All heavy atoms as TSV, in Angstrom:
chain	resi	resn	atom	element	x	y	z
A	1	MET	N	N	0.890	-1.133	-0.112
A	1	MET	CA	C	-0.006	-0.089	-0.026
A	1	MET	C	C	0.887	1.236	-0.106
A	1	MET	O	O	1.812	1.353	0.787
A	1	MET	CB	C	-0.930	0.002	1.287
A	1	MET	CG	C	-1.808	1.191	1.351
A	1	MET	SD	S	-3.013	1.034	2.589
A	1	MET	CE	C	-2.270	1.968	3.961
A	2	ALA	N	N	0.480	2.163	-0.897
A	2	ALA	CA	C	1.305	3.424	-0.964
A	2	ALA	C	C	0.912	4.377	0.119
A	2	ALA	O	O	-0.175	4.318	0.586
A	2	ALA	CB	C	1.075	4.104	-2.230
A	3	ALA	N	N	1.797	5.082	0.647
A	3	ALA	CA	C	1.520	6.149	1.771
A	3	ALA	C	C	0.645	7.309	1.038
A	3	ALA	O	O	0.838	7.690	-0.003
A	3	ALA	CB	C	2.738	6.664	2.265
A	4	PRO	N	N	-0.314	7.705	1.742
A	4	PRO	CA	C	-1.098	8.741	1.311
A	4	PRO	C	C	-0.340	10.019	1.291
A	4	PRO	O	O	0.574	10.357	2.180
A	4	PRO	CB	C	-2.222	8.903	2.363
A	4	PRO	CG	C	-1.892	8.036	3.447
A	4	PRO	CD	C	-0.713	7.197	3.079
A	5	SER	N	N	-0.715	10.900	0.327
A	5	SER	CA	C	0.153	12.193	0.182
A	5	SER	C	C	-0.625	13.385	0.782
A	5	SER	O	O	0.082	14.428	1.124
A	5	SER	CB	C	0.366	12.471	-1.280
A	5	SER	OG	O	-0.921	12.654	-1.996
A	6	ASP	N	N	-1.800	13.310	1.100
A	6	ASP	CA	C	-2.456	14.382	1.863
A	6	ASP	C	C	-2.283	14.155	3.319
A	6	ASP	O	O	-2.501	13.262	3.980
A	6	ASP	CB	C	-3.969	14.100	1.522
A	6	ASP	CG	C	-4.884	15.151	2.271
A	6	ASP	OD1	O	-4.449	16.272	2.538
A	6	ASP	OD2	O	-6.052	14.847	2.606
A	7	PRO	N	N	-1.878	15.360	3.961
A	7	PRO	CA	C	-1.503	15.386	5.356
A	7	PRO	C	C	-2.472	15.002	6.220
A	7	PRO	O	O	-2.441	14.246	7.203
A	7	PRO	CB	C	-1.065	16.819	5.653
A	7	PRO	CG	C	-0.669	17.308	4.179
A	7	PRO	CD	C	-1.467	16.669	3.329
A	8	LEU	N	N	-3.937	15.385	5.968
A	8	LEU	CA	C	-4.883	14.856	6.718
A	8	LEU	C	C	-5.258	13.495	6.599
A	8	LEU	O	O	-5.635	12.740	7.624
A	8	LEU	CB	C	-6.275	15.703	6.300
A	8	LEU	CG	C	-6.149	17.098	6.699
A	8	LEU	CD1	C	-7.511	17.866	6.235
A	8	LEU	CD2	C	-6.157	17.465	8.205
A	9	GLN	N	N	-5.037	12.862	5.388
A	9	GLN	CA	C	-5.272	11.490	5.299
A	9	GLN	C	C	-4.108	10.735	6.025
A	9	GLN	O	O	-4.380	9.716	6.589
A	9	GLN	CB	C	-5.292	11.165	3.807
A	9	GLN	CG	C	-5.728	9.661	3.442
A	9	GLN	CD	C	-5.686	9.441	1.979
A	9	GLN	OE1	O	-5.138	10.244	1.086
A	9	GLN	NE2	N	-6.498	8.344	1.664
A	10	CYS	N	N	-3.005	11.269	5.965
A	10	CYS	CA	C	-1.864	10.715	6.713
A	10	CYS	C	C	-2.237	10.540	8.174
A	10	CYS	O	O	-1.968	9.502	8.865
A	10	CYS	CB	C	-0.503	11.392	6.411
A	10	CYS	SG	S	0.240	11.089	4.809
A	11	HIS	N	N	-2.665	11.623	8.668
A	11	HIS	CA	C	-3.116	11.714	10.105
A	11	HIS	C	C	-4.187	10.691	10.433
A	11	HIS	O	O	-4.121	9.937	11.416
A	11	HIS	CB	C	-3.525	13.034	10.480
A	11	HIS	CG	C	-4.024	13.191	11.938
A	11	HIS	ND1	N	-3.166	12.975	12.993
A	11	HIS	CD2	C	-5.296	13.210	12.497
A	11	HIS	CE1	C	-3.888	13.045	14.091
A	11	HIS	NE2	N	-5.223	13.218	13.824
A	12	ALA	N	N	-5.058	10.595	9.576
A	12	ALA	CA	C	-6.244	9.664	9.721
A	12	ALA	C	C	-5.716	8.236	9.883
A	12	ALA	O	O	-6.164	7.431	10.575
A	12	ALA	CB	C	-7.265	9.802	8.731
A	13	VAL	N	N	-4.886	7.895	8.918
A	13	VAL	CA	C	-4.253	6.511	8.727
A	13	VAL	C	C	-3.443	6.256	10.039
A	13	VAL	O	O	-3.591	5.231	10.643
A	13	VAL	CB	C	-3.516	6.401	7.529
A	13	VAL	CG1	C	-2.671	5.041	7.486
A	13	VAL	CG2	C	-4.371	6.251	6.353
A	14	PHE	N	N	-2.611	7.239	10.302
A	14	PHE	CA	C	-1.818	6.936	11.489
A	14	PHE	C	C	-2.673	6.902	12.811
A	14	PHE	O	O	-2.467	5.962	13.659
A	14	PHE	CB	C	-0.728	8.128	11.798
A	14	PHE	CG	C	-0.022	8.146	13.100
A	14	PHE	CD1	C	1.037	7.191	13.187
A	14	PHE	CD2	C	-0.337	8.849	14.267
A	14	PHE	CE1	C	1.799	7.116	14.362
A	14	PHE	CE2	C	0.368	8.703	15.403
A	14	PHE	CZ	C	1.471	7.852	15.429
A	15	ALA	N	N	-3.607	7.650	13.052
A	15	ALA	CA	C	-4.541	7.668	14.163
A	15	ALA	C	C	-5.373	6.300	14.222
A	15	ALA	O	O	-5.315	5.752	15.377
A	15	ALA	CB	C	-5.489	8.831	14.137
A	16	ALA	N	N	-5.754	5.798	13.169
A	16	ALA	CA	C	-6.525	4.549	13.088
A	16	ALA	C	C	-5.523	3.389	13.438
A	16	ALA	O	O	-5.882	2.574	14.177
A	16	ALA	CB	C	-7.147	4.292	11.768
A	17	LEU	N	N	-4.284	3.483	12.938
A	17	LEU	CA	C	-3.316	2.374	13.173
A	17	LEU	C	C	-2.869	2.301	14.651
A	17	LEU	O	O	-2.692	1.336	15.228
A	17	LEU	CB	C	-2.176	2.460	12.273
A	17	LEU	CG	C	-2.323	2.158	10.830
A	17	LEU	CD1	C	-1.275	2.427	9.926
A	17	LEU	CD2	C	-2.844	0.762	10.596
A	18	THR	N	N	-2.889	3.534	15.212
A	18	THR	CA	C	-2.429	3.546	16.672
A	18	THR	C	C	-3.482	3.556	17.599
A	18	THR	O	O	-3.427	3.493	18.801
A	18	THR	CB	C	-1.562	4.941	16.859
A	18	THR	OG1	O	-2.329	6.005	16.574
A	18	THR	CG2	C	-0.259	4.848	16.029
A	19	GLY	N	N	-4.757	3.687	17.003
A	19	GLY	CA	C	-5.943	3.593	17.896
A	19	GLY	C	C	-6.116	4.845	18.776
A	19	GLY	O	O	-6.461	4.858	19.815
A	20	SER	N	N	-5.655	6.094	18.276
A	20	SER	CA	C	-5.654	7.212	18.983
A	20	SER	C	C	-7.078	7.685	19.457
A	20	SER	O	O	-8.032	7.275	18.811
A	20	SER	CB	C	-4.968	8.278	18.154
A	20	SER	OG	O	-5.868	8.980	17.429
A	21	ARG	N	N	-7.182	8.345	20.482
A	21	ARG	CA	C	-8.335	8.886	20.919
A	21	ARG	C	C	-8.971	9.847	20.153
A	21	ARG	O	O	-10.223	9.888	19.767
A	21	ARG	CB	C	-8.119	9.540	22.367
A	21	ARG	CG	C	-9.339	9.973	23.108
A	21	ARG	CD	C	-10.112	8.862	23.547
A	21	ARG	NE	N	-11.251	9.216	24.366
A	21	ARG	CZ	C	-11.825	8.543	25.207
A	21	ARG	NH1	N	-11.471	7.290	25.402
A	21	ARG	NH2	N	-12.960	8.987	26.024
A	22	ALA	N	N	-8.179	10.519	19.321
A	22	ALA	CA	C	-8.749	11.463	18.263
A	22	ALA	C	C	-9.534	10.874	17.243
A	22	ALA	O	O	-10.495	11.370	16.836
A	22	ALA	CB	C	-7.570	12.325	17.746
A	23	SER	N	N	-9.029	9.644	16.653
A	23	SER	CA	C	-9.816	9.036	15.716
A	23	SER	C	C	-11.123	8.404	16.276
A	23	SER	O	O	-12.141	8.476	15.579
A	23	SER	CB	C	-8.851	7.832	15.020
A	23	SER	OG	O	-8.574	6.975	16.022
A	24	LEU	N	N	-11.048	7.971	17.505
A	24	LEU	CA	C	-12.252	7.510	18.125
A	24	LEU	C	C	-13.357	8.693	18.314
A	24	LEU	O	O	-14.502	8.454	18.180
A	24	LEU	CB	C	-12.057	6.798	19.435
A	24	LEU	CG	C	-11.380	5.438	19.342
A	24	LEU	CD1	C	-10.789	4.950	20.754
A	24	LEU	CD2	C	-12.284	4.546	18.743
A	25	GLU	N	N	-12.778	9.805	18.790
A	25	GLU	CA	C	-13.655	11.073	18.979
A	25	GLU	C	C	-14.181	11.408	17.643
A	25	GLU	O	O	-15.391	11.812	17.559
A	25	GLU	CB	C	-12.827	12.062	19.664
A	25	GLU	CG	C	-12.575	11.802	21.017
A	25	GLU	CD	C	-13.827	11.653	22.008
A	25	GLU	OE1	O	-14.839	12.168	21.728
A	25	GLU	OE2	O	-13.588	10.978	23.107
A	26	ARG	N	N	-13.403	11.419	16.634
A	26	ARG	CA	C	-13.939	11.915	15.228
A	26	ARG	C	C	-15.029	10.835	14.870
A	26	ARG	O	O	-16.065	11.288	14.390
A	26	ARG	CB	C	-12.778	11.768	14.283
A	26	ARG	CG	C	-13.273	12.076	12.794
A	26	ARG	CD	C	-13.751	13.536	12.583
A	26	ARG	NE	N	-13.940	13.583	11.106
A	26	ARG	CZ	C	-15.004	14.384	10.870
A	26	ARG	NH1	N	-15.796	15.025	11.587
A	26	ARG	NH2	N	-15.305	14.560	9.408
A	27	ALA	N	N	-14.769	9.435	15.070
A	27	ALA	CA	C	-15.912	8.613	14.760
A	27	ALA	C	C	-17.203	8.825	15.527
A	27	ALA	O	O	-18.226	8.801	14.951
A	27	ALA	CB	C	-15.301	7.074	14.960
A	28	ARG	N	N	-16.979	9.147	16.724
A	28	ARG	CA	C	-18.153	9.341	17.673
A	28	ARG	C	C	-18.863	10.714	17.179
A	28	ARG	O	O	-20.257	10.693	17.167
A	28	ARG	CB	C	-17.740	9.496	19.131
A	28	ARG	CG	C	-18.943	9.554	20.044
A	28	ARG	CD	C	-18.601	9.197	21.502
A	28	ARG	NE	N	-17.654	10.145	22.023
A	28	ARG	CZ	C	-17.460	10.274	23.376
A	28	ARG	NH1	N	-18.038	9.344	24.095
A	28	ARG	NH2	N	-16.602	11.201	23.904
A	29	GLN	N	N	-18.259	11.638	16.821
A	29	GLN	CA	C	-18.758	12.854	16.197
A	29	GLN	C	C	-19.599	12.566	14.937
A	29	GLN	O	O	-20.580	12.944	14.829
A	29	GLN	CB	C	-17.616	13.802	15.984
A	29	GLN	CG	C	-18.225	15.116	15.365
A	29	GLN	CD	C	-17.164	16.095	14.893
A	29	GLN	OE1	O	-15.958	15.693	14.738
A	29	GLN	NE2	N	-17.464	17.281	14.620
A	30	LEU	N	N	-18.969	11.755	14.202
A	30	LEU	CA	C	-19.603	11.399	12.937
A	30	LEU	C	C	-20.885	10.691	13.153
A	30	LEU	O	O	-21.925	10.792	12.390
A	30	LEU	CB	C	-18.726	10.638	12.019
A	30	LEU	CG	C	-17.604	11.508	11.298
A	30	LEU	CD1	C	-16.529	10.526	10.757
A	30	LEU	CD2	C	-18.067	12.460	10.320
A	31	LEU	N	N	-20.797	9.720	14.118
A	31	LEU	CA	C	-21.888	8.766	14.282
A	31	LEU	C	C	-23.081	9.552	15.206
A	31	LEU	O	O	-24.096	9.020	15.407
A	31	LEU	CB	C	-21.507	7.614	15.176
A	31	LEU	CG	C	-20.632	6.597	14.349
A	31	LEU	CD1	C	-19.947	5.502	15.321
A	31	LEU	CD2	C	-21.400	6.016	13.319
A	32	GLY	N	N	-22.730	10.763	15.723
A	32	GLY	CA	C	-23.697	11.633	16.372
A	32	GLY	C	C	-24.839	12.117	15.449
A	32	GLY	O	O	-25.900	12.611	15.883
A	33	ALA	N	N	-24.589	11.986	14.054
A	33	ALA	CA	C	-25.665	12.457	13.194
A	33	ALA	C	C	-26.208	11.137	12.423
A	33	ALA	O	O	-25.660	10.153	12.518
A	33	ALA	CB	C	-24.954	13.252	11.956
A	34	PRO	N	N	-27.343	11.209	11.945
A	34	PRO	CA	C	-28.165	10.233	11.196
A	34	PRO	C	C	-27.244	9.587	10.197
A	34	PRO	O	O	-27.306	8.356	9.834
A	34	PRO	CB	C	-29.342	10.709	10.627
A	34	PRO	CG	C	-29.721	11.954	11.483
A	34	PRO	CD	C	-28.329	12.599	11.795
A	35	ARG	N	N	-26.427	10.535	9.394
A	35	ARG	CA	C	-25.613	10.001	8.391
A	35	ARG	C	C	-24.139	10.459	8.809
A	35	ARG	O	O	-24.086	11.536	9.337
A	35	ARG	CB	C	-26.111	10.447	7.062
A	35	ARG	CG	C	-27.351	10.015	6.663
A	35	ARG	CD	C	-27.591	9.845	5.188
A	35	ARG	NE	N	-28.824	9.637	4.707
A	35	ARG	CZ	C	-29.454	8.443	4.692
A	35	ARG	NH1	N	-28.812	7.371	5.271
A	35	ARG	NH2	N	-30.672	8.199	4.124
A	36	PRO	N	N	-23.150	9.898	8.466
A	36	PRO	CA	C	-23.043	8.785	7.482
A	36	PRO	C	C	-23.256	7.477	8.368
A	36	PRO	O	O	-23.339	7.426	9.550
A	36	PRO	CB	C	-21.493	8.841	7.289
A	36	PRO	CG	C	-20.902	9.435	8.374
A	36	PRO	CD	C	-21.844	10.323	8.891
A	37	GLY	N	N	-23.190	6.358	7.562
A	37	GLY	CA	C	-23.415	4.913	8.231
A	37	GLY	C	C	-21.996	4.591	8.897
A	37	GLY	O	O	-21.049	5.287	8.793
A	38	LEU	N	N	-22.170	3.546	9.629
A	38	LEU	CA	C	-20.961	2.941	10.267
A	38	LEU	C	C	-19.727	2.736	9.496
A	38	LEU	O	O	-18.645	3.271	9.812
A	38	LEU	CB	C	-21.253	1.661	11.079
A	38	LEU	CG	C	-20.225	1.043	11.824
A	38	LEU	CD1	C	-19.718	1.976	12.949
A	38	LEU	CD2	C	-20.594	-0.332	12.419
A	39	HIS	N	N	-19.799	2.203	8.213
A	39	HIS	CA	C	-18.678	1.902	7.324
A	39	HIS	C	C	-18.128	3.273	6.867
A	39	HIS	O	O	-16.783	3.364	6.837
A	39	HIS	CB	C	-19.136	1.050	6.214
A	39	HIS	CG	C	-19.474	-0.381	6.612
A	39	HIS	ND1	N	-18.656	-1.283	6.943
A	39	HIS	CD2	C	-20.764	-0.898	6.812
A	39	HIS	CE1	C	-19.156	-2.342	7.270
A	39	HIS	NE2	N	-20.558	-2.173	7.167
A	40	GLU	N	N	-18.892	4.140	6.538
A	40	GLU	CA	C	-18.433	5.569	6.079
A	40	GLU	C	C	-17.842	6.360	7.186
A	40	GLU	O	O	-16.685	6.926	6.962
A	40	GLU	CB	C	-19.491	6.321	5.400
A	40	GLU	CG	C	-18.972	7.654	4.826
A	40	GLU	CD	C	-20.000	8.458	3.998
A	40	GLU	OE1	O	-21.130	7.983	3.887
A	40	GLU	OE2	O	-19.680	9.656	3.879
A	41	ALA	N	N	-18.425	6.326	8.313
A	41	ALA	CA	C	-17.858	6.919	9.509
A	41	ALA	C	C	-16.453	6.444	9.830
A	41	ALA	O	O	-15.539	7.100	10.189
A	41	ALA	CB	C	-18.842	6.775	10.684
A	42	ALA	N	N	-16.322	5.004	9.765
A	42	ALA	CA	C	-15.227	4.362	10.099
A	42	ALA	C	C	-14.014	4.905	9.130
A	42	ALA	O	O	-12.865	5.136	9.476
A	42	ALA	CB	C	-15.321	2.883	10.010
A	43	ALA	N	N	-14.327	4.807	7.790
A	43	ALA	CA	C	-13.436	5.294	6.802
A	43	ALA	C	C	-12.983	6.746	6.929
A	43	ALA	O	O	-11.750	7.159	6.943
A	43	ALA	CB	C	-13.987	5.120	5.347
A	44	ARG	N	N	-14.057	7.618	7.248
A	44	ARG	CA	C	-13.672	9.057	7.480
A	44	ARG	C	C	-12.859	9.344	8.669
A	44	ARG	O	O	-12.259	10.325	8.747
A	44	ARG	CB	C	-15.013	9.823	7.381
A	44	ARG	CG	C	-15.607	9.853	5.985
A	44	ARG	CD	C	-16.960	10.559	5.971
A	44	ARG	NE	N	-16.919	11.855	6.375
A	44	ARG	CZ	C	-18.056	12.636	6.565
A	44	ARG	NH1	N	-19.101	12.012	6.294
A	44	ARG	NH2	N	-17.959	13.846	6.968
A	45	ALA	N	N	-13.001	8.533	9.577
A	45	ALA	CA	C	-12.193	8.668	10.858
A	45	ALA	C	C	-10.870	7.980	10.729
A	45	ALA	O	O	-10.044	8.117	11.713
A	45	ALA	CB	C	-12.917	8.101	12.070
A	46	GLY	N	N	-10.692	7.376	9.650
A	46	GLY	CA	C	-9.321	6.751	9.446
A	46	GLY	C	C	-9.160	5.254	9.649
A	46	GLY	O	O	-8.056	4.805	9.771
A	47	PHE	N	N	-10.282	4.498	9.963
A	47	PHE	CA	C	-10.098	3.139	10.236
A	47	PHE	C	C	-10.226	2.378	8.830
A	47	PHE	O	O	-10.859	2.853	8.060
A	47	PHE	CB	C	-11.369	2.683	11.081
A	47	PHE	CG	C	-11.124	3.211	12.607
A	47	PHE	CD1	C	-11.689	4.464	12.892
A	47	PHE	CD2	C	-10.407	2.532	13.548
A	47	PHE	CE1	C	-11.461	4.935	14.267
A	47	PHE	CE2	C	-10.271	2.987	14.772
A	47	PHE	CZ	C	-10.761	4.198	15.206
A	48	ALA	N	N	-9.637	1.170	8.841
A	48	ALA	CA	C	-9.570	0.367	7.639
A	48	ALA	C	C	-10.992	-0.100	7.225
A	48	ALA	O	O	-11.321	-0.334	6.231
A	48	ALA	CB	C	-8.628	-0.756	7.861
A	49	SER	N	N	-11.692	-0.444	8.369
A	49	SER	CA	C	-13.149	-0.936	8.253
A	49	SER	C	C	-13.901	-0.644	9.306
A	49	SER	O	O	-13.414	-0.148	10.519
A	49	SER	CB	C	-13.080	-2.383	7.771
A	49	SER	OG	O	-12.774	-3.028	8.942
A	50	ALA	N	N	-15.179	-1.061	9.462
A	50	ALA	CA	C	-16.093	-0.833	10.602
A	50	ALA	C	C	-15.492	-1.949	11.797
A	50	ALA	O	O	-15.767	-1.475	12.878
A	50	ALA	CB	C	-17.527	-1.171	10.164
A	51	SER	N	N	-14.921	-2.935	11.359
A	51	SER	CA	C	-14.640	-3.843	12.413
A	51	SER	C	C	-13.520	-3.341	13.535
A	51	SER	O	O	-13.828	-3.414	14.679
A	51	SER	CB	C	-14.122	-5.130	11.853
A	51	SER	OG	O	-13.751	-6.090	12.765
A	52	PRO	N	N	-12.504	-2.729	12.949
A	52	PRO	CA	C	-11.501	-2.157	13.989
A	52	PRO	C	C	-12.056	-1.097	14.842
A	52	PRO	O	O	-11.871	-0.768	15.884
A	52	PRO	CB	C	-10.306	-1.814	13.151
A	52	PRO	CG	C	-10.522	-2.183	11.812
A	52	PRO	CD	C	-11.930	-2.698	11.627
A	53	LEU	N	N	-13.011	-0.298	14.159
A	53	LEU	CA	C	-13.612	0.888	14.739
A	53	LEU	C	C	-14.568	0.240	15.868
A	53	LEU	O	O	-14.473	0.847	17.018
A	53	LEU	CB	C	-14.494	1.687	13.827
A	53	LEU	CG	C	-15.480	2.654	14.513
A	53	LEU	CD1	C	-14.733	3.698	15.341
A	53	LEU	CD2	C	-16.343	3.425	13.502
A	54	THR	N	N	-15.342	-0.670	15.653
A	54	THR	CA	C	-16.290	-1.292	16.476
A	54	THR	C	C	-15.374	-1.863	17.776
A	54	THR	O	O	-15.707	-1.673	18.981
A	54	THR	CB	C	-17.080	-2.392	15.935
A	54	THR	OG1	O	-17.888	-1.838	14.928
A	54	THR	CG2	C	-18.106	-3.099	16.945
A	55	HIS	N	N	-14.458	-2.481	17.464
A	55	HIS	CA	C	-13.513	-3.154	18.541
A	55	HIS	C	C	-12.894	-2.071	19.466
A	55	HIS	O	O	-12.905	-2.092	20.531
A	55	HIS	CB	C	-12.395	-3.978	17.848
A	55	HIS	CG	C	-11.479	-4.558	18.977
A	55	HIS	ND1	N	-11.755	-5.616	19.715
A	55	HIS	CD2	C	-10.270	-4.115	19.350
A	55	HIS	CE1	C	-10.729	-5.855	20.442
A	55	HIS	NE2	N	-9.850	-5.032	20.230
A	56	ARG	N	N	-12.367	-1.019	18.885
A	56	ARG	CA	C	-11.638	-0.059	19.627
A	56	ARG	C	C	-12.736	0.977	20.343
A	56	ARG	O	O	-12.576	1.351	21.502
A	56	ARG	CB	C	-10.784	0.863	18.718
A	56	ARG	CG	C	-9.571	-0.052	18.500
A	56	ARG	CD	C	-8.547	0.734	17.663
A	56	ARG	NE	N	-7.350	0.016	17.345
A	56	ARG	CZ	C	-6.936	-0.193	16.016
A	56	ARG	NH1	N	-7.380	0.478	15.156
A	56	ARG	NH2	N	-5.890	-1.017	15.843
A	57	PHE	N	N	-13.803	1.187	19.676
A	57	PHE	CA	C	-14.946	1.987	20.296
A	57	PHE	C	C	-15.468	1.319	21.431
A	57	PHE	O	O	-15.741	2.033	22.615
A	57	PHE	CB	C	-16.138	2.152	19.132
A	57	PHE	CG	C	-17.111	3.214	19.509
A	57	PHE	CD1	C	-16.959	4.464	18.821
A	57	PHE	CD2	C	-18.114	3.029	20.329
A	57	PHE	CE1	C	-17.787	5.578	19.052
A	57	PHE	CE2	C	-19.070	3.958	20.566
A	57	PHE	CZ	C	-18.912	5.306	19.944
A	58	ARG	N	N	-15.770	-0.019	21.414
A	58	ARG	CA	C	-16.404	-0.736	22.556
A	58	ARG	C	C	-15.264	-0.757	23.760
A	58	ARG	O	O	-15.590	-0.555	24.919
A	58	ARG	CB	C	-16.611	-2.175	22.279
A	58	ARG	CG	C	-17.166	-2.845	23.423
A	58	ARG	CD	C	-17.493	-4.391	23.079
A	58	ARG	NE	N	-17.436	-4.623	21.693
A	58	ARG	CZ	C	-18.264	-5.535	21.087
A	58	ARG	NH1	N	-19.277	-6.161	21.779
A	58	ARG	NH2	N	-18.246	-5.810	19.803
A	59	ALA	N	N	-13.844	-0.874	23.367
A	59	ALA	CA	C	-12.911	-0.804	24.351
A	59	ALA	C	C	-12.741	0.566	25.133
A	59	ALA	O	O	-12.592	0.629	26.289
A	59	ALA	CB	C	-11.665	-1.234	23.722
A	60	ALA	N	N	-12.972	1.573	24.174
A	60	ALA	CA	C	-12.959	2.909	24.808
A	60	ALA	C	C	-14.126	3.476	25.653
A	60	ALA	O	O	-14.005	4.106	26.699
A	60	ALA	CB	C	-12.517	3.891	23.693
A	61	PHE	N	N	-15.158	3.153	25.045
A	61	PHE	CA	C	-16.545	3.589	25.495
A	61	PHE	C	C	-17.435	2.714	26.107
A	61	PHE	O	O	-18.534	3.068	26.734
A	61	PHE	CB	C	-17.251	4.457	24.385
A	61	PHE	CG	C	-16.433	5.555	23.740
A	61	PHE	CD1	C	-16.136	5.429	22.494
A	61	PHE	CD2	C	-15.902	6.508	24.409
A	61	PHE	CE1	C	-15.358	6.469	21.774
A	61	PHE	CE2	C	-15.109	7.562	23.877
A	61	PHE	CZ	C	-14.909	7.508	22.526
A	62	GLY	N	N	-17.225	1.310	26.134
A	62	GLY	CA	C	-17.915	0.386	26.740
A	62	GLY	C	C	-19.241	-0.058	26.049
A	62	GLY	O	O	-19.938	-0.911	26.568
A	63	VAL	N	N	-19.395	0.454	24.861
A	63	VAL	CA	C	-20.579	-0.010	24.005
A	63	VAL	C	C	-20.118	0.042	22.544
A	63	VAL	O	O	-19.100	0.734	22.250
A	63	VAL	CB	C	-21.750	0.936	24.194
A	63	VAL	CG1	C	-22.416	0.862	25.654
A	63	VAL	CG2	C	-21.487	2.382	23.827
A	64	THR	N	N	-20.967	-0.649	21.723
A	64	THR	CA	C	-20.623	-0.619	20.372
A	64	THR	C	C	-20.960	0.690	19.620
A	64	THR	O	O	-21.845	1.356	20.278
A	64	THR	CB	C	-21.283	-1.769	19.555
A	64	THR	OG1	O	-22.729	-1.628	19.687
A	64	THR	CG2	C	-20.968	-3.177	20.261
A	65	PRO	N	N	-20.507	1.026	18.564
A	65	PRO	CA	C	-20.953	2.312	17.900
A	65	PRO	C	C	-22.486	2.302	17.626
A	65	PRO	O	O	-23.216	3.244	17.924
A	65	PRO	CB	C	-20.185	2.331	16.541
A	65	PRO	CG	C	-19.041	1.569	16.806
A	65	PRO	CD	C	-19.510	0.420	17.866
A	66	GLY	N	N	-22.999	1.091	17.177
A	66	GLY	CA	C	-24.567	0.928	17.016
A	66	GLY	C	C	-25.332	1.222	18.327
A	66	GLY	O	O	-26.388	1.938	18.278
A	67	THR	N	N	-24.854	0.638	19.379
A	67	THR	CA	C	-25.544	0.800	20.672
A	67	THR	C	C	-25.552	2.183	21.039
A	67	THR	O	O	-26.474	2.888	21.489
A	67	THR	CB	C	-25.036	-0.135	21.682
A	67	THR	OG1	O	-25.160	-1.424	21.233
A	67	THR	CG2	C	-25.732	0.032	23.073
A	68	TRP	N	N	-24.329	2.915	20.944
A	68	TRP	CA	C	-24.182	4.282	21.285
A	68	TRP	C	C	-25.084	5.131	20.565
A	68	TRP	O	O	-25.845	6.070	20.975
A	68	TRP	CB	C	-22.631	4.594	21.185
A	68	TRP	CG	C	-22.477	6.037	21.586
A	68	TRP	CD1	C	-22.203	6.551	22.884
A	68	TRP	CD2	C	-22.437	7.255	20.767
A	68	TRP	NE1	N	-21.993	7.856	22.883
A	68	TRP	CE2	C	-22.072	8.327	21.620
A	68	TRP	CE3	C	-22.610	7.492	19.308
A	68	TRP	CZ2	C	-21.977	9.558	21.031
A	68	TRP	CZ3	C	-22.544	8.712	18.731
A	68	TRP	CH2	C	-22.167	9.746	19.730
A	69	ARG	N	N	-25.035	4.872	19.255
A	69	ARG	CA	C	-25.951	5.738	18.423
A	69	ARG	C	C	-27.377	5.630	18.661
A	69	ARG	O	O	-28.174	6.563	18.619
A	69	ARG	CB	C	-25.625	5.364	16.853
A	69	ARG	CG	C	-26.392	6.133	15.874
A	69	ARG	CD	C	-26.068	5.819	14.460
A	69	ARG	NE	N	-25.402	6.893	13.760
A	69	ARG	CZ	C	-24.853	6.838	12.573
A	69	ARG	NH1	N	-25.088	5.728	11.823
A	69	ARG	NH2	N	-24.324	7.912	12.095
A	70	ALA	N	N	-27.842	4.269	18.906
A	70	ALA	CA	C	-29.123	4.037	19.160
A	70	ALA	C	C	-29.668	4.788	20.404
A	70	ALA	O	O	-30.782	5.062	20.673
A	70	ALA	CB	C	-29.450	2.507	19.442
A	71	GLY	N	N	-28.747	5.086	21.374
A	71	GLY	CA	C	-29.153	5.709	22.676
A	71	GLY	C	C	-29.121	7.191	22.597
A	71	GLY	O	O	-29.520	7.928	23.619
A	72	LEU	N	N	-28.882	7.742	21.377
A	72	LEU	CA	C	-28.909	9.264	21.266
A	72	LEU	C	C	-30.269	9.789	21.158
A	72	LEU	O	O	-31.131	9.054	20.618
A	72	LEU	CB	C	-27.979	9.709	20.049
A	72	LEU	CG	C	-26.585	9.517	20.125
A	72	LEU	CD1	C	-25.896	9.818	18.834
A	72	LEU	CD2	C	-25.989	10.357	21.165
A	73	PRO	N	N	-30.448	11.098	21.606
A	73	PRO	CA	C	-31.870	11.565	21.439
A	73	PRO	C	C	-32.006	11.809	19.913
A	73	PRO	O	O	-30.998	12.107	19.205
A	73	PRO	CB	C	-31.746	12.903	22.138
A	73	PRO	CG	C	-30.412	13.095	22.630
A	73	PRO	CD	C	-29.584	11.715	22.442
A	74	PRO	N	N	-33.271	11.918	19.467
A	74	PRO	CA	C	-33.690	12.085	17.955
A	74	PRO	C	C	-32.992	13.236	17.415
A	74	PRO	O	O	-32.695	13.296	16.203
A	74	PRO	CB	C	-35.113	12.118	17.963
A	74	PRO	CG	C	-35.542	11.416	19.213
A	74	PRO	CD	C	-34.540	11.686	20.168
A	75	SER	N	N	-32.815	14.331	18.120
A	75	SER	CA	C	-32.261	15.546	17.533
A	75	SER	C	C	-30.614	15.602	17.341
A	75	SER	O	O	-30.136	16.442	16.886
A	75	SER	CB	C	-32.561	16.760	18.454
A	75	SER	OG	O	-31.997	16.699	19.837
A	76	ALA	N	N	-30.020	14.456	17.852
A	76	ALA	CA	C	-28.569	14.447	17.798
A	76	ALA	C	C	-28.081	14.267	16.385
A	76	ALA	O	O	-28.639	13.851	15.548
A	76	ALA	CB	C	-28.100	13.448	18.619
C-alpha cells in the first residue's frame, strides 16, 4: 500500500493504526448524526473498516457504535 500524500489522510491513517483517542472521537462525532453510516464513519475517521472501529470503540466507551448511536436523542 502506498503512503497517502494528503497530510490529513496521513493523520487519519496513523490515528487509526495507533488507535488514537482523536480517531475515536472523530468517529463518535460522525456517528452523532443520522448519516454517515458505520462503514463510512469508520473510513472518514481513518479506520480500515467498521470492524476495527467497533472493537476500539467498545474498548474505549464500553458500548458498540450502534448501541451508542441508538441511545442518542432524536435531535442528535
